[in-house]
C-alpha positions as CSV (number, residue, x, y, z in Angstrom):
1,X,-59.4,-78.6,236.9
2,X,-58.5,-81.1,239.6
3,X,-61.3,-80.2,241.8
4,X,-63.7,-80.6,238.9
5,X,-62.3,-84.1,238.2
6,X,-62.6,-85.0,241.9
7,X,-66.2,-83.8,242.0
8,X,-66.9,-85.6,238.7
9,X,-65.4,-88.9,240.2
10,X,-67.0,-88.2,243.5
11,X,-63.7,-88.7,245.6
12,X,-62.9,-87.0,248.7
13,X,-59.5,-86.2,249.9
14,X,-59.7,-88.9,252.6
15,X,-60.4,-91.3,250.0
16,X,-57.4,-90.4,247.9
17,X,-55.2,-90.6,250.9
18,X,-56.4,-94.2,251.7
19,X,-55.9,-95.2,248.2
20,X,-52.3,-93.8,248.1
21,X,-51.4,-95.7,251.4
22,X,-53.0,-99.0,250.3
23,X,-51.1,-98.8,246.9
24,X,-47.9,-98.1,248.8
25,X,-48.6,-101.1,251.0
26,X,-49.3,-103.5,248.3
27,X,-46.4,-102.4,246.1
28,X,-44.1,-102.8,249.2
29,X,-45.4,-106.3,249.9
30,X,-45.2,-107.5,246.3
31,X,-41.5,-105.7,246.0
32,X,-40.4,-107.6,249.2
33,X,-41.8,-111.0,248.1
34,X,-40.4,-110.8,244.6
35,X,-37.0,-109.8,246.1
36,X,-37.1,-112.6,248.6
37,X,-37.9,-115.1,246.0
38,X,-35.2,-113.8,243.7
39,X,-32.7,-113.9,246.5
40,X,-33.7,-117.5,247.6
41,X,-33.5,-118.7,243.8
42,X,-30.0,-117.2,243.4
43,X,-28.8,-118.7,246.7
44,X,-30.3,-122.2,245.8
45,X,-28.5,-121.8,242.4
46,X,-25.1,-121.1,244.0
47,X,-25.4,-124.0,246.5
48,X,-26.4,-126.5,243.8
49,X,-23.7,-125.2,241.4
50,X,-21.1,-125.5,244.1
51,X,-22.2,-129.0,245.0
52,X,-22.0,-130.3,241.5
53,X,-18.4,-128.7,241.3
54,X,-17.5,-130.7,244.4
55,X,-18.8,-133.9,242.8
56,X,-16.7,-133.2,239.7
57,X,-13.6,-132.3,241.8
58,X,-13.9,-135.7,243.7
59,X,-14.4,-137.7,240.6
60,X,-11.5,-136.3,238.8
61,X,-9.1,-136.3,241.7
62,X,-9.7,-140.1,242.4
63,X,-9.5,-141.0,238.7
64,X,-6.2,-139.0,238.4
65,X,-4.7,-140.6,241.5
66,X,-5.5,-144.2,240.3
67,X,-4.0,-143.3,236.9
68,X,-0.8,-142.2,238.5
69,X,-0.5,-145.4,240.6
70,X,-1.0,-147.5,237.5
71,X,1.5,-145.5,235.5
72,X,4.1,-146.0,238.2
73,X,3.4,-149.6,238.1
74,X,3.5,-150.1,234.4
75,X,6.9,-148.4,234.0
76,X,8.2,-150.5,237.0
77,X,9.0,-147.5,239.2
78,X,10.8,-147.6,242.5
79,X,8.7,-149.0,245.3
80,X,9.0,-145.8,247.2
81,X,7.3,-143.9,244.4
82,X,4.7,-146.5,244.1
83,X,3.9,-146.1,247.8
84,X,3.8,-142.4,247.8
85,X,1.3,-142.4,244.8
86,X,-0.6,-145.1,246.5
87,X,-0.9,-143.2,249.7
88,X,-2.1,-140.0,247.8
89,X,-4.7,-142.2,246.0
90,X,-6.0,-143.6,249.4
91,X,-6.4,-140.1,250.6
92,X,-8.7,-139.4,247.7
93,X,-10.4,-142.6,248.2
94,X,-11.4,-141.5,251.8
95,X,-12.5,-138.2,250.6
96,X,-14.7,-139.7,247.9
97,X,-16.4,-142.4,250.3
98,X,-17.1,-139.9,253.1
99,X,-18.9,-137.6,250.7
100,X,-21.0,-140.3,248.8
101,X,-24.3,-139.6,250.6
102,X,-23.8,-135.8,250.3
103,X,-23.2,-136.3,246.6
104,X,-26.5,-138.2,246.2
105,X,-28.4,-135.5,248.1
106,X,-26.8,-132.9,245.6
107,X,-28.0,-135.1,242.6
108,X,-31.4,-135.2,244.1
109,X,-31.5,-131.6,244.7
110,X,-30.2,-130.7,241.3
111,X,-32.7,-133.0,239.6
112,X,-35.5,-131.2,241.5
113,X,-36.9,-134.4,243.3
114,X,-37.9,-134.6,246.8
115,X,-37.5,-138.2,247.7
116,X,-35.6,-140.1,245.0
117,X,-34.2,-139.4,241.7
118,X,-33.9,-141.4,238.7
119,X,-30.2,-140.4,238.4
120,X,-29.2,-141.9,241.8
121,X,-29.2,-145.6,240.4
122,X,-27.0,-144.5,237.5
123,X,-24.6,-142.8,239.8
124,X,-24.5,-145.8,242.3
125,X,-24.7,-148.8,240.0
126,X,-22.3,-147.5,237.3
127,X,-20.1,-144.8,238.1
128,X,-19.4,-145.8,241.7
129,X,-19.2,-149.5,240.6
130,X,-16.6,-148.8,238.0
131,X,-14.4,-146.8,240.4
132,X,-14.7,-149.6,242.9
133,X,-13.5,-151.9,240.1
134,X,-10.5,-149.5,239.6
135,X,-9.8,-149.6,243.3
136,X,-9.7,-153.4,243.3
137,X,-7.4,-153.5,240.3
138,X,-4.9,-150.9,241.7
139,X,-5.0,-152.6,245.2
140,X,-3.9,-156.1,243.6
141,X,-1.3,-154.7,241.3
142,X,0.1,-152.6,244.2
143,X,0.4,-155.6,246.4
144,X,2.1,-157.6,243.6
145,X,4.6,-154.7,243.1
146,X,5.4,-154.7,246.7
147,X,6.1,-158.4,246.5
148,X,8.2,-158.0,243.1
149,X,5.6,-160.0,241.2
150,X,4.3,-159.3,237.7
151,X,2.0,-156.4,238.6
152,X,1.8,-155.1,235.1
153,X,0.1,-158.5,234.0
154,X,-2.5,-157.8,236.7
155,X,-3.4,-154.4,235.3
156,X,-3.9,-155.8,231.9
157,X,-6.0,-158.7,233.2
158,X,-8.5,-156.5,235.0
159,X,-8.5,-154.1,232.1
160,X,-7.3,-151.0,234.0
161,X,-7.1,-148.9,230.8
162,X,-10.6,-149.5,229.8
163,X,-12.0,-148.8,233.1
164,X,-10.1,-145.7,233.6
165,X,-11.4,-144.5,230.3
166,X,-14.9,-145.4,231.2
167,X,-14.7,-143.5,234.6
168,X,-13.7,-140.5,232.5
169,X,-16.4,-140.7,230.0
170,X,-19.3,-141.6,232.4
171,X,-18.1,-139.0,235.0
172,X,-17.7,-136.2,232.5
173,X,-21.1,-136.8,231.1
174,X,-22.7,-137.1,234.6
175,X,-21.2,-133.9,235.9
176,X,-21.9,-132.0,232.7
177,X,-25.4,-132.9,232.6
178,X,-26.0,-132.0,236.3
179,X,-24.2,-128.7,235.7
180,X,-26.9,-127.9,233.0
181,X,-29.7,-128.7,235.4
182,X,-28.5,-126.1,237.8
183,X,-28.8,-123.3,235.2
184,X,-30.3,-120.2,236.7
185,X,-33.7,-119.2,235.2
186,X,-36.4,-116.8,236.5
187,X,-39.2,-118.1,234.2
188,X,-41.1,-120.8,236.1
189,X,-43.9,-122.9,234.7
190,X,-42.5,-123.1,231.2
191,X,-41.7,-126.9,231.2
192,X,-38.1,-126.4,230.0
193,X,-36.5,-127.9,233.2
194,X,-38.3,-131.1,232.6
195,X,-37.2,-131.4,229.0
196,X,-33.6,-130.6,230.1
197,X,-33.8,-133.3,232.8
198,X,-35.1,-136.0,230.4
199,X,-32.4,-135.2,227.9
200,X,-29.9,-135.5,230.7
201,X,-31.2,-138.8,231.8
202,X,-30.9,-140.0,228.4
203,X,-27.3,-138.9,227.7
204,X,-26.0,-140.1,231.1
205,X,-27.7,-143.5,230.5
206,X,-26.0,-143.7,227.1
207,X,-22.5,-142.9,228.6
208,X,-22.7,-144.9,231.8
209,X,-24.8,-147.9,230.8
210,X,-24.7,-148.5,226.9
211,X,-20.8,-148.3,227.0
212,X,-20.1,-149.9,230.4
213,X,-17.1,-152.1,230.5
214,X,-18.2,-155.9,230.8
215,X,-17.1,-157.7,234.0
216,X,-13.9,-159.7,233.8
217,X,-15.0,-163.5,234.0
218,X,-13.0,-165.3,236.7
219,X,-10.3,-167.6,235.5
220,X,-11.8,-171.3,235.5
221,X,-9.7,-173.7,237.3
222,X,-8.6,-176.8,235.3
223,X,-10.9,-179.6,235.9
224,X,-9.4,-183.1,237.3
225,X,-9.2,-185.9,234.6
226,X,-12.1,-188.4,235.1
227,X,-11.2,-191.5,237.0
228,X,-12.3,-194.7,235.4
229,X,-14.5,-196.7,237.8
230,X,-13.2,-200.1,238.6
231,X,-15.6,-202.8,239.4
232,X,-14.4,-205.0,242.3
233,X,-14.1,-208.5,241.7
234,X,-16.2,-210.8,243.9
235,X,-14.4,-212.8,246.6
236,X,-14.2,-216.5,246.3
237,X,-16.5,-216.9,249.4
238,X,-19.2,-214.9,247.4
239,X,-19.0,-217.0,244.2
240,X,-21.6,-219.8,243.9
241,X,-20.5,-223.3,245.1
242,X,-22.7,-225.0,242.5
243,X,-20.7,-227.5,240.4
244,X,-21.3,-227.1,236.8
245,X,-21.9,-230.3,234.5
246,X,-20.4,-230.6,231.2
247,X,-23.6,-229.6,229.4
248,X,-23.9,-226.5,231.3
249,X,-20.3,-225.6,231.1
250,X,-20.4,-225.6,227.2
251,X,-23.7,-223.9,226.7
252,X,-24.6,-220.0,227.6
253,X,-26.9,-218.8,230.2
254,X,-29.4,-218.0,227.7
255,X,-29.2,-221.1,225.5
256,X,-30.7,-224.3,226.7
257,X,-28.8,-227.8,226.2
258,X,-30.2,-230.1,223.5
259,X,-32.3,-233.0,224.8
260,X,-30.8,-236.3,223.7
261,X,-33.0,-238.4,221.4
262,X,-34.8,-241.8,222.7
263,X,-33.1,-245.1,221.8
264,X,-34.9,-247.0,219.2
265,X,-37.0,-250.0,220.2
266,X,-35.0,-252.6,218.5
267,X,-32.1,-251.9,220.8
268,X,-34.3,-252.3,223.8
269,X,-35.4,-255.9,222.2
270,X,-31.9,-256.9,221.5
271,X,-30.8,-256.5,225.1
272,X,-33.5,-258.3,226.5
């Protein structure tokens, strides 16, 4: 039966062996390529997921340390406790700042962009800027507490409570949306990633831009009262030396002195 089929198909044994070897080679190449692609995809997924988890860890650690310093200042704790908490906050501050560039690279990779991501300005101009405002507020209040001044009033002036809550809302939304972008998928060319990316940018913009804490305006310094301008009196030397006649002295500068009427002709005749 098989020989009849071979004769009908006009295939020799050598052709069958060549076909089997070629099929095995092609199957091996495809299997190796797909396996390598799956391994690379999973490795990239693991590295991106770990990078986003690192960003979340740094954001929450710095925010928590800042809140502990503010809490100690509000309840007027001992100076040693305030110093201990401020030292722990400074360590978190250093860890954050030395990883800022790496965090930007992680955001760029999670967003699938090669050169620049639209999420980077949102991260730098809003989340990092808000954390910088928190740092300035904490530093001023800490310095005032060391000098036994009213540090609690400084926390209220720089709106520490609102900044602390904003960092939580913006940081949580940012890391959550980045975490969604690193979701593992083996179905390319579906357009689902672009839709997820656009939705993530909209949510991050709403949480970090729309609800941003306005900057505290500087306290204006009271203006000095206006000084009345005094006109110096002219010195006697500068006054005119012209002697005024009685007619000029009685009339103003604008009005002219009246001209006396001529005497009648009869008077002239009588005098002659």
